[in-house]
Backbone as JSON, one array per atom type, in Angstrom:
{
  "sequence": "MTFAAPAESYDRYMGWYSRRLAPLLADFAGVGPGMRVLDVGCGPGALTEQLAARVGAQHVGAVDPSESFAEACAARVPGADVRVAGGERLPWRAGEFDRVLSQLVVNFMDDPRQGVREMDRVARPRGVVGACVWDHERMEMLRAFWDSALVLDRRAPTEASHMRFSTPQELCELWSQVGLADVVTDSLEVVEDYPSFDDYWEPFTAGVGPGGAYCVSLDDGGREALRDECRRRLGDPSGGFSLGARAWAVRGRS",
  "N": [[-5.26, -5.75, -9.85], [-6.66, -5.92, -6.6], [-8.23, -4.78, -3.61], [-10.69, -5.3, -2.76], [-11.79, -7.46, -1.58], [-13.37, -9.37, 1.11], [-12.69, -8.39, 4.54], [-11.75, -10.48, 6.15], [-10.55, -12.15, 4.3], [-8.33, -10.67, 3.5], [-6.99, -10.66, 5.94], [-6.24, -13.34, 6.15], [-4.51, -13.47, 4.02], [-2.5, -11.41, 4.31], [-2.66, -10.52, 6.86], [-1.52, -11.67, 9.25], [1.19, -11.12, 8.97], [1.01, -8.34, 9.04], [0.18, -7.92, 11.68], [2.46, -8.73, 13.05], [4.35, -6.91, 12.13], [3.34, -4.47, 13.04], [3.94, -3.66, 15.87], [6.69, -3.26, 15.57], [6.91, -1.17, 13.7], [5.57, 0.82, 15.15], [7.32, 1.12, 17.32], [9.62, 2.01, 15.93], [8.72, 4.48, 15.05], [8.42, 5.75, 17.44], [6.07, 5.74, 19.02], [4.08, 6.53, 21.79], [2.56, 6.83, 25.12], [0.15, 9.48, 25.59], [0.16, 10.59, 23.1], [-1.38, 11.58, 19.98], [-2.43, 9.68, 17.27], [-2.31, 8.67, 13.83], [-3.41, 6.22, 11.52], [-2.78, 5.51, 8.31], [-4.33, 4.11, 5.58], [-5.45, 1.83, 6.82], [-6.51, -0.74, 6.53], [-7.91, -3.83, 7.74], [-7.18, -3.26, 10.35], [-4.78, -3.94, 11.83], [-2.43, -2.42, 12.53], [-3.73, -0.22, 13.65], [-4.93, -1.34, 15.92], [-2.65, -1.97, 17.46], [-1.65, 0.62, 17.9], [-3.74, 1.72, 19.41], [-3.51, 0.19, 21.71], [-1.3, 1.34, 22.82], [-1.72, 4.12, 23.1], [-4.38, 4.52, 23.66], [-7.62, 4.04, 22.42], [-9.24, 6.27, 21.92], [-7.49, 8.22, 21.16], [-6.67, 7.65, 18.64], [-6.69, 7.82, 15.13], [-7.91, 6.47, 12.03], [-7.83, 5.46, 8.61], [-9.16, 4.33, 5.5], [-9.53, 3.52, 2.03], [-11.26, 1.46, 1.41], [-14.47, 0.54, 2.18], [-15.37, -1.78, 3.48], [-13.05, -2.66, 4.77], [-12.58, -0.49, 6.48], [-14.86, -0.66, 8.09], [-14.36, -3.13, 9.34], [-12.06, -2.46, 10.75], [-13.04, -0.5, 12.51], [-14.76, -2.08, 14.04], [-12.92, -3.73, 15.22], [-11.35, -2.03, 16.74], [-12.86, -0.46, 18.88], [-13.95, 2.84, 19.55], [-11.91, 4.19, 18.27], [-11.3, 6.74, 15.79], [-12.44, 6.1, 12.89], [-12.36, 6.4, 9.42], [-13.56, 6.6, 5.99], [-11.62, 7.0, 3.27], [-9.18, 8.01, 0.79], [-5.56, 7.97, 0.99], [-4.51, 10.2, -0.24], [-6.1, 12.34, 0.24], [-6.73, 13.3, 3.09], [-9.2, 13.27, 5.65], [-8.88, 15.17, 7.84], [-8.01, 18.03, 9.85], [-5.18, 20.25, 9.44], [-2.18, 19.51, 11.22], [-3.03, 17.77, 13.36], [-2.01, 15.44, 14.52], [0.44, 13.64, 16.45], [1.94, 11.51, 15.56], [2.02, 10.08, 12.38], [1.29, 7.36, 10.54], [1.89, 4.72, 8.14], [1.33, 1.55, 7.01], [2.6, -0.78, 4.85], [1.44, 0.39, 2.59], [2.1, 2.79, 1.17], [3.3, 2.43, -1.41], [1.12, 1.51, -2.79], [-0.57, 3.59, -3.13], [-2.43, 5.81, -5.24], [-1.18, 8.19, -5.85], [1.68, 8.48, -4.54], [3.4, 10.61, -3.67], [1.64, 12.75, -3.2], [0.13, 11.51, -1.24], [2.0, 11.24, 0.89], [2.55, 13.93, 1.3], [0.05, 14.7, 2.32], [0.05, 13.2, 4.68], [2.11, 14.52, 5.99], [0.93, 17.03, 6.19], [-1.17, 16.7, 8.09], [0.25, 16.15, 10.33], [1.6, 17.32, 13.43], [3.76, 20.18, 14.06], [7.11, 19.16, 14.03], [6.25, 16.64, 14.46], [6.17, 13.07, 13.81], [6.34, 11.42, 10.72], [5.83, 8.34, 9.37], [6.49, 5.15, 7.73], [6.22, 1.82, 6.32], [7.3, -0.59, 3.89], [7.24, -3.57, 1.87], [10.31, -5.33, 1.35], [10.85, -6.71, -1.54], [12.66, -8.61, -2.35], [13.22, -9.99, -0.07], [10.89, -10.89, 1.05], [9.57, -13.67, 1.71], [7.18, -15.1, 1.34], [5.78, -13.78, -0.76], [7.81, -13.75, -2.67], [8.28, -16.47, -3.25], [5.86, -17.08, -4.49], [5.81, -15.32, -6.78], [8.22, -15.96, -8.09], [7.63, -18.57, -8.78], [5.48, -18.09, -10.51], [6.85, -16.82, -12.6], [8.38, -18.89, -13.63], [6.48, -20.28, -15.03], [5.32, -18.37, -16.65], [6.89, -15.98, -18.29], [6.09, -13.39, -18.52], [4.69, -12.67, -16.32], [3.24, -10.31, -14.08], [5.09, -9.31, -11.84], [5.29, -8.05, -8.47], [7.74, -6.92, -7.64], [8.79, -6.04, -10.03], [7.44, -3.76, -10.86], [6.7, -2.13, -8.73], [7.03, 0.9, -7.15], [9.04, 2.83, -4.83], [10.12, 0.93, -3.06], [12.54, 0.55, -1.88], [15.14, 1.51, 0.47], [16.48, 3.8, -0.46], [14.71, 4.97, -2.32], [12.54, 5.54, -0.66], [13.69, 7.31, 1.2], [14.32, 9.42, -0.51], [11.74, 10.17, -1.38], [10.53, 11.0, 1.06], [12.22, 13.15, 1.68], [11.85, 14.85, -0.55], [9.24, 15.67, -0.15], [9.6, 17.32, 1.94], [10.12, 16.61, 4.53], [12.06, 16.38, 7.53], [15.17, 15.24, 9.04], [15.37, 12.56, 8.1], [15.21, 9.05, 8.35], [16.02, 5.66, 7.7], [15.31, 2.13, 8.08], [15.45, -1.46, 8.65], [12.81, -3.82, 9.13], [12.13, -6.89, 10.5], [10.37, -9.95, 10.28], [8.85, -13.15, 11.06], [6.74, -15.62, 9.76], [4.57, -18.27, 10.63], [3.34, -21.19, 9.1], [0.77, -23.54, 9.29], [0.36, -25.5, 7.35], [0.85, -26.29, 3.83], [-1.48, -25.62, 2.43], [-2.51, -23.55, 4.0], [-0.78, -21.55, 3.31], [-1.27, -21.34, 0.5], [-4.11, -21.09, -0.07], [-5.08, -18.4, 0.64], [-4.24, -16.84, -1.58], [-6.08, -17.49, -3.51], [-8.3, -16.0, -3.02], [-8.13, -13.62, -4.28], [-6.93, -11.27, -3.33], [-4.9, -8.34, -3.35], [-1.95, -7.86, -5.5], [-0.81, -10.47, -6.0], [-2.96, -12.22, -5.45], [-4.82, -11.25, -7.31], [-3.57, -11.92, -9.71], [-3.51, -14.7, -9.45], [-6.28, -15.45, -9.5], [-6.84, -14.68, -12.05], [-5.99, -16.67, -13.71], [-6.71, -19.66, -15.6], [-8.25, -22.81, -14.62], [-6.33, -24.85, -15.02], [-3.93, -23.41, -15.22], [-3.85, -22.25, -12.7], [-3.61, -24.51, -11.08], [-1.14, -25.49, -11.94], [0.5, -23.41, -11.08], [0.11, -23.59, -8.34], [1.3, -26.1, -7.83], [3.95, -25.54, -8.55], [4.63, -23.57, -6.68], [4.47, -25.1, -4.35], [6.53, -26.96, -4.82], [8.72, -25.2, -4.88], [8.79, -24.32, -2.27], [9.73, -26.5, -0.98], [8.11, -28.73, -0.88], [6.36, -29.03, 1.49], [5.19, -31.13, 4.11], [4.04, -30.62, 6.44], [3.99, -28.15, 9.0], [5.65, -24.97, 8.37], [7.97, -22.2, 8.14], [8.23, -18.77, 7.09], [10.29, -16.05, 6.31], [10.34, -12.41, 6.41], [11.18, -9.17, 5.25], [10.78, -5.74, 5.84], [11.15, -2.42, 4.65], [11.58, 0.51, 6.49], [10.72, 3.96, 7.0], [11.17, 7.2, 8.37], [10.41, 10.61, 9.21], [10.61, 14.07, 10.28], [7.99, 16.41, 10.62]],
  "CA": [[-5.04, -5.79, -8.41], [-7.83, -5.47, -5.87], [-8.35, -4.97, -2.17], [-12.13, -5.26, -2.55], [-12.22, -8.71, -0.95], [-13.74, -9.22, 2.51], [-11.57, -8.15, 5.45], [-11.2, -11.74, 6.64], [-9.68, -12.68, 3.26], [-7.06, -9.95, 3.62], [-6.31, -11.12, 7.15], [-5.61, -14.63, 5.86], [-3.48, -13.25, 3.01], [-1.39, -10.59, 4.8], [-2.97, -10.01, 8.19], [-0.6, -12.1, 10.3], [2.4, -10.33, 8.8], [0.7, -6.99, 9.49], [0.18, -7.92, 13.15], [3.84, -8.84, 13.53], [5.05, -5.67, 11.79], [2.77, -3.29, 13.69], [4.7, -3.15, 17.0], [8.01, -2.82, 15.14], [6.74, 0.15, 13.11], [5.23, 1.75, 16.23], [8.58, 1.39, 18.04], [10.47, 2.79, 15.04], [8.19, 5.85, 15.0], [8.41, 6.32, 18.78], [4.7, 5.94, 19.52], [3.97, 6.3, 23.22], [1.42, 7.43, 25.81], [-0.04, 10.91, 25.5], [0.19, 11.03, 21.7], [-2.5, 11.34, 19.06], [-1.76, 8.96, 16.19], [-3.15, 8.34, 12.68], [-3.03, 5.07, 10.7], [-3.22, 5.8, 6.94], [-4.43, 2.83, 4.89], [-5.49, 0.96, 8.0], [-6.97, -2.1, 6.28], [-8.78, -4.33, 8.81], [-6.86, -2.65, 11.63], [-3.68, -4.52, 12.6], [-1.64, -1.35, 13.14], [-4.63, 0.59, 14.48], [-5.07, -2.04, 17.19], [-1.41, -1.78, 18.2], [-1.58, 2.02, 18.32], [-4.71, 1.91, 20.48], [-2.97, -0.43, 22.92], [-0.24, 2.2, 23.35], [-2.12, 5.49, 23.43], [-5.81, 4.57, 23.91], [-8.36, 4.13, 21.15], [-9.79, 7.61, 21.73], [-6.43, 9.07, 20.62], [-6.23, 7.06, 17.38], [-7.47, 7.95, 13.92], [-7.57, 5.48, 11.02], [-8.53, 5.75, 7.36], [-8.91, 3.39, 4.41], [-10.5, 3.74, 0.95], [-12.2, 0.34, 1.36], [-15.49, 0.65, 3.22], [-15.42, -3.01, 4.27], [-11.88, -2.67, 5.65], [-12.8, 0.52, 7.52], [-15.84, -1.21, 9.02], [-13.69, -4.15, 10.13], [-11.15, -1.77, 11.67], [-13.86, 0.13, 13.55], [-15.23, -3.14, 14.94], [-11.75, -4.28, 15.91], [-10.81, -1.02, 17.66], [-13.95, 0.45, 19.28], [-13.5, 4.1, 20.11], [-11.02, 4.88, 17.33], [-11.96, 7.56, 14.79], [-12.15, 5.41, 11.63], [-13.06, 7.05, 8.32], [-13.36, 6.05, 4.65], [-11.01, 7.98, 2.35], [-7.85, 7.66, 0.31], [-4.47, 8.67, 1.66], [-4.16, 11.43, -0.93], [-6.98, 13.44, 0.69], [-7.1, 12.88, 4.44], [-10.3, 14.09, 6.17], [-8.58, 15.8, 9.12], [-7.38, 19.35, 9.75], [-3.72, 20.28, 9.52], [-1.53, 19.54, 12.52], [-3.82, 17.12, 14.4], [-1.45, 14.19, 15.04], [1.86, 13.58, 16.81], [2.54, 10.48, 14.72], [1.19, 9.69, 11.23], [1.96, 6.16, 10.08], [1.26, 3.97, 7.06], [1.96, 0.23, 6.97], [2.42, -1.58, 3.63], [0.42, 1.09, 1.8], [2.57, 3.93, 0.38], [3.5, 2.13, -2.83], [-0.16, 1.19, -3.42], [-1.33, 4.82, -3.33], [-2.5, 6.3, -6.63], [-0.17, 9.24, -5.96], [2.41, 8.4, -3.28], [3.91, 11.91, -3.21], [0.52, 13.48, -2.61], [-0.23, 10.83, 0.0], [2.95, 11.6, 1.95], [2.29, 15.34, 1.6], [-1.11, 14.76, 3.2], [0.49, 12.72, 5.99], [2.87, 15.63, 6.56], [0.0, 18.14, 6.51], [-1.96, 16.47, 9.3], [1.16, 15.99, 11.47], [1.96, 18.53, 14.16], [5.16, 20.57, 13.87], [8.08, 18.22, 14.62], [5.66, 15.31, 14.56], [6.84, 12.07, 12.99], [5.63, 10.77, 9.63], [6.57, 7.1, 9.14], [5.84, 4.12, 6.92], [7.06, 0.69, 5.92], [6.89, -1.3, 2.67], [7.99, -4.82, 1.76], [11.48, -5.58, 0.52], [10.35, -7.86, -2.31], [13.68, -9.63, -2.43], [13.32, -10.71, 1.19], [9.56, -11.23, 1.54], [9.6, -15.02, 1.15], [5.84, -15.54, 0.94], [5.51, -13.24, -2.09], [8.85, -14.12, -3.63], [8.02, -17.84, -3.71], [4.73, -17.04, -5.41], [6.13, -14.69, -8.05], [9.25, -16.76, -8.77], [6.91, -19.69, -9.37], [4.73, -17.57, -11.66], [7.77, -16.53, -13.69], [8.76, -20.16, -14.24], [5.4, -20.7, -15.93], [4.96, -17.27, -17.55], [7.93, -14.96, -18.13], [5.47, -12.06, -18.53], [3.9, -12.46, -15.09], [3.47, -8.93, -13.61], [5.53, -9.41, -10.45], [5.3, -6.8, -7.7], [9.09, -6.36, -7.62], [9.14, -5.46, -11.33], [6.76, -2.5, -11.16], [6.31, -1.39, -7.53], [7.97, 1.95, -6.78], [9.22, 3.15, -3.41], [10.31, -0.33, -2.34], [13.91, 0.49, -1.4], [15.43, 2.61, 1.4], [16.88, 5.0, -1.19], [13.51, 5.61, -2.87], [11.74, 6.08, 0.46], [14.39, 8.48, 1.72], [14.15, 10.49, -1.5], [10.35, 10.61, -1.33], [10.32, 11.76, 2.3], [12.97, 14.41, 1.59], [11.21, 15.69, -1.56], [8.03, 16.24, 0.44], [10.03, 18.37, 2.87], [10.31, 16.09, 5.88], [13.43, 16.55, 8.01], [15.76, 14.18, 9.87], [14.86, 11.31, 7.52], [15.95, 7.85, 8.75], [15.45, 4.38, 7.24], [15.79, 0.94, 8.79], [14.75, -2.68, 8.25], [11.97, -4.49, 10.12], [12.11, -8.3, 10.08], [9.39, -10.8, 10.96], [8.73, -14.53, 10.6], [5.37, -16.14, 9.84], [4.46, -19.73, 10.69], [2.21, -21.76, 8.37], [0.51, -24.92, 9.72], [0.4, -26.42, 6.21], [0.95, -25.6, 2.55], [-2.78, -25.05, 2.08], [-2.64, -22.27, 4.69], [-0.03, -20.61, 2.48], [-1.8, -21.2, -0.85], [-5.52, -20.73, -0.2], [-5.36, -16.96, 0.61], [-4.05, -16.28, -2.91], [-7.25, -17.78, -4.34], [-9.37, -15.04, -2.71], [-8.0, -12.47, -5.18], [-6.5, -10.06, -2.63], [-3.59, -7.84, -3.69], [-1.45, -8.24, -6.83], [-0.67, -11.91, -6.13], [-4.29, -12.82, -5.54], [-5.45, -10.87, -8.59], [-2.95, -12.74, -10.76], [-3.94, -16.08, -9.25], [-7.66, -15.67, -9.96], [-6.93, -14.41, -13.49], [-5.59, -17.87, -14.43], [-7.72, -20.71, -15.72], [-8.06, -23.86, -13.61], [-5.07, -25.54, -15.27], [-2.85, -22.5, -14.88], [-3.82, -22.09, -11.23], [-3.1, -25.76, -10.5], [0.3, -25.54, -12.24], [1.15, -22.45, -10.2], [0.08, -24.18, -6.99], [2.3, -27.17, -7.77], [5.29, -24.95, -8.59], [4.85, -22.96, -5.36], [4.73, -26.17, -3.39], [7.87, -27.47, -5.09], [9.71, -24.18, -4.51], [8.82, -24.25, -0.81], [10.28, -27.74, -0.44], [7.05, -29.74, -0.76], [6.16, -29.25, 2.92], [4.13, -32.05, 4.51], [3.49, -30.11, 7.7], [4.21, -26.74, 9.2], [6.91, -24.36, 7.94], [8.05, -20.77, 8.45], [8.77, -17.9, 6.06], [10.72, -14.75, 6.82], [9.99, -11.24, 5.61], [11.8, -7.91, 5.65], [10.18, -4.5, 5.36], [11.93, -1.2, 4.81], [10.84, 1.55, 7.2], [11.24, 5.31, 6.87], [10.49, 8.21, 9.2], [10.95, 11.95, 9.14], [9.87, 15.02, 11.11], [7.23, 17.43, 9.89]],
  "C": [[-6.28, -5.28, -7.71], [-7.67, -5.71, -4.38], [-9.84, -4.91, -1.8], [-12.66, -6.53, -1.9], [-12.64, -8.45, 0.5], [-12.51, -9.08, 3.41], [-10.94, -9.45, 5.93], [-10.28, -12.39, 5.59], [-8.32, -11.99, 3.29], [-6.29, -10.42, 4.84], [-5.61, -12.45, 6.91], [-4.44, -14.46, 4.9], [-2.26, -12.54, 3.61], [-1.54, -10.19, 6.26], [-1.99, -10.41, 9.28], [0.72, -11.36, 10.19], [2.17, -8.91, 9.32], [0.72, -6.9, 11.01], [1.6, -7.97, 13.7], [4.64, -7.57, 13.25], [4.62, -4.49, 12.65], [3.58, -2.8, 14.9], [6.1, -2.67, 16.62], [7.94, -1.42, 14.52], [6.42, 1.18, 14.18], [6.48, 2.1, 17.05], [9.48, 2.3, 17.22], [10.03, 4.26, 15.0], [8.12, 6.51, 16.38], [7.03, 6.61, 19.33], [4.65, 5.61, 21.0], [2.8, 7.03, 23.83], [1.38, 8.95, 25.65], [-0.06, 11.45, 24.08], [-1.16, 10.8, 21.03], [-1.9, 10.82, 17.77], [-2.77, 8.61, 15.09], [-2.55, 7.18, 11.91], [-3.63, 5.28, 9.31], [-3.17, 4.5, 6.12], [-4.51, 1.71, 5.9], [-5.87, -0.48, 7.71], [-7.91, -2.55, 7.39], [-8.33, -3.94, 10.22], [-5.72, -3.23, 12.45], [-2.83, -3.45, 13.28], [-2.5, -0.49, 14.05], [-4.78, -0.03, 15.87], [-3.82, -1.87, 18.06], [-1.28, -0.35, 18.72], [-2.53, 2.28, 19.49], [-4.22, 1.31, 21.79], [-1.93, 0.47, 23.59], [-0.74, 3.56, 23.83], [-3.59, 5.61, 23.8], [-6.57, 4.8, 22.62], [-8.89, 5.53, 20.87], [-8.77, 8.59, 21.16], [-5.93, 8.59, 19.26], [-7.22, 7.38, 16.27], [-7.02, 6.88, 12.93], [-8.41, 5.76, 9.78], [-8.16, 4.72, 6.32], [-9.93, 3.65, 3.31], [-11.53, 2.63, 0.82], [-13.18, 0.44, 2.51], [-15.53, -0.6, 4.1], [-14.22, -3.11, 5.21], [-12.07, -1.68, 6.79], [-13.81, 0.01, 8.55], [-15.21, -2.27, 9.92], [-12.74, -3.52, 11.15], [-11.93, -1.14, 12.82], [-14.38, -0.9, 14.55], [-14.09, -3.7, 15.78], [-11.22, -3.34, 16.98], [-11.92, -0.03, 18.03], [-13.39, 1.71, 19.94], [-12.53, 4.85, 19.24], [-11.86, 5.65, 16.31], [-11.6, 7.01, 13.41], [-13.0, 6.01, 10.52], [-12.71, 6.37, 6.99], [-12.84, 7.16, 3.74], [-9.68, 7.44, 1.89], [-6.78, 8.47, 1.03], [-4.12, 10.0, 1.02], [-5.04, 12.62, -0.51], [-7.52, 13.07, 2.06], [-8.14, 13.82, 5.05], [-10.06, 14.59, 7.6], [-7.92, 17.15, 8.86], [-5.86, 19.22, 9.85], [-3.27, 20.23, 10.98], [-2.26, 18.83, 13.64], [-3.09, 15.98, 15.11], [0.05, 14.31, 15.36], [2.62, 12.57, 15.96], [1.54, 10.13, 13.62], [1.92, 8.54, 10.54], [1.16, 5.48, 8.96], [2.03, 2.66, 6.9], [1.59, -0.52, 5.7], [1.43, -0.95, 2.65], [1.01, 2.11, 0.82], [2.72, 3.59, -1.1], [2.26, 1.57, -3.51], [-1.01, 2.44, -3.63], [-1.34, 5.2, -4.8], [-1.43, 7.36, -6.87], [0.61, 9.27, -4.64], [2.93, 9.75, -2.78], [2.8, 12.72, -2.57], [0.09, 12.85, -1.3], [0.7, 11.2, 1.14], [2.83, 13.08, 2.29], [1.11, 15.49, 2.56], [-0.76, 14.26, 4.61], [1.27, 13.81, 6.72], [1.93, 16.76, 7.0], [-0.72, 17.93, 7.82], [-1.08, 16.2, 10.53], [1.44, 17.34, 12.13], [3.41, 18.91, 13.86], [6.09, 19.68, 14.69], [7.47, 16.85, 14.9], [6.33, 14.36, 13.58], [5.87, 11.49, 11.96], [6.44, 9.53, 9.25], [5.78, 6.1, 8.33], [6.79, 2.94, 6.78], [6.44, 0.02, 4.7], [7.72, -2.58, 2.6], [9.24, -4.66, 0.91], [11.16, -6.85, -0.27], [11.39, -8.96, -2.5], [13.7, -10.52, -1.2], [11.96, -10.98, 1.84], [9.24, -12.6, 0.96], [8.24, -15.52, 0.69], [5.52, -15.05, -0.47], [6.55, -13.67, -3.1], [8.63, -15.55, -4.14], [6.9, -17.87, -4.73], [5.15, -16.5, -6.77], [7.25, -15.41, -8.8], [8.62, -17.98, -9.44], [6.13, -19.24, -10.6], [5.64, -17.34, -12.85], [8.28, -17.8, -14.38], [7.74, -20.56, -15.3], [5.04, -19.64, -16.96], [5.95, -16.14, -17.34], [7.36, -13.55, -18.14], [4.63, -11.8, -17.29], [4.26, -11.11, -14.47], [3.88, -8.89, -12.14], [5.53, -8.05, -9.77], [6.67, -6.14, -7.75], [9.42, -5.64, -8.92], [8.52, -4.09, -11.57], [6.42, -1.65, -9.94], [7.38, -0.37, -7.18], [8.03, 2.12, -5.26], [9.32, 1.88, -2.56], [11.74, -0.52, -1.85], [14.15, 1.64, -0.42], [15.77, 3.9, 0.67], [15.65, 5.73, -1.74], [12.66, 6.23, -1.78], [12.38, 7.33, 1.02], [14.22, 9.67, 0.79], [12.73, 11.04, -1.47], [10.1, 11.47, -0.1], [11.01, 13.12, 2.22], [12.33, 15.36, 0.59], [9.96, 16.37, -1.02], [8.38, 17.33, 1.44], [10.19, 17.91, 4.3], [11.79, 16.15, 6.25], [13.88, 15.33, 8.81], [15.3, 12.8, 9.4], [15.8, 10.15, 7.86], [15.24, 6.64, 8.15], [16.05, 3.24, 8.05], [15.03, -0.27, 8.25], [13.97, -3.24, 9.43], [11.81, -5.93, 9.64], [11.16, -9.12, 10.95], [9.44, -12.2, 10.36], [7.3, -14.98, 10.78], [5.4, -17.66, 9.8], [3.19, -20.19, 9.97], [1.99, -23.2, 8.85], [0.63, -25.94, 8.59], [0.57, -25.61, 4.93], [-0.37, -24.96, 2.16], [-3.01, -23.71, 2.78], [-1.85, -21.18, 3.99], [-0.79, -20.31, 1.18], [-3.21, -20.62, -0.9], [-5.77, -19.22, -0.18], [-5.15, -16.32, -0.75], [-5.32, -16.45, -3.76], [-8.43, -16.85, -4.05], [-9.24, -13.77, -3.53], [-7.52, -11.2, -4.53], [-5.11, -9.65, -3.09], [-3.13, -8.29, -5.07], [-1.32, -9.75, -7.02], [-2.01, -12.6, -6.28], [-4.98, -12.5, -6.85], [-4.88, -11.69, -9.73], [-3.44, -14.18, -10.66], [-5.34, -16.32, -9.81], [-7.83, -15.35, -11.44], [-6.6, -15.65, -14.33], [-6.77, -18.83, -14.59], [-7.38, -21.83, -14.73], [-6.72, -24.56, -13.78], [-3.87, -24.68, -14.89], [-2.7, -22.33, -13.38], [-3.24, -23.35, -10.57], [-1.6, -25.89, -10.75], [1.06, -24.59, -11.33], [1.19, -22.97, -8.77], [1.18, -25.23, -6.85], [3.72, -26.6, -7.75], [5.62, -24.24, -7.27], [5.2, -24.02, -4.33], [6.14, -26.74, -3.58], [8.94, -26.49, -4.6], [9.85, -24.05, -3.01], [9.29, -25.55, -0.16], [9.27, -28.83, -0.22], [6.75, -30.05, 0.71], [4.99, -30.19, 3.2], [3.47, -31.62, 5.8], [3.75, -28.62, 7.79], [5.57, -26.26, 8.7], [6.84, -22.86, 8.22], [8.67, -20.02, 7.28], [9.12, -16.55, 6.67], [10.31, -13.63, 5.88], [10.71, -10.02, 6.16], [11.05, -6.75, 5.04], [11.19, -3.37, 5.56], [11.06, -0.13, 5.46], [11.52, 2.9, 7.01], [10.47, 6.22, 7.82], [11.18, 9.56, 8.98], [10.09, 12.88, 10.01], [9.22, 16.09, 10.26], [7.86, 18.8, 10.11]]
}
């Protein structure tokens, strides 16, 4: 798995979903004017941009371990405090932020518990720490890909088979173990429109994320067979089509 691809490749792979999720996560966490907010694992900046629209870029911090993603985020949200670091060691003092959020990142952290502890550390007393992750059963873009992969290779390393903290119960337990109070979970649902099948398929070939990494690991024949199976599973679309996605969200108070 890699997120070392250019920021524009990530945007084509997951960026539109991130843009649609961002306002829902910000609403869920109660982000509003007068707050200082941190985006942990900001990627190219979809959530950071939404936060800046609500509180002003000068009140937003953002961090990502990928230098290219952090650079793209800084260019996208001028005035935000964007830094390069992992979520497990945030480069801010304790108690700096009213809201600390992470979108589609917690279950990619090397140490999710330490990452959430750090999010809690930099939150102000009674500040909100929130996140969302995909429900792999209801994220149709990824499910179509991995179900197709399993048809061709029963050993395909699907995200649903090994990704932790992908259910409301696991997220609630993680937040509570870290010591966050008033823990609440909910679902966030979005729909993405694809102009054509190629707009769905091509982002996987850039190698971004677990799906992309698996795609580029195949030889030409394997990749073509996977492409054909994905197309068949999606109904052999000749034009535009839409795919739904559900994320699980969690929040708690520091």
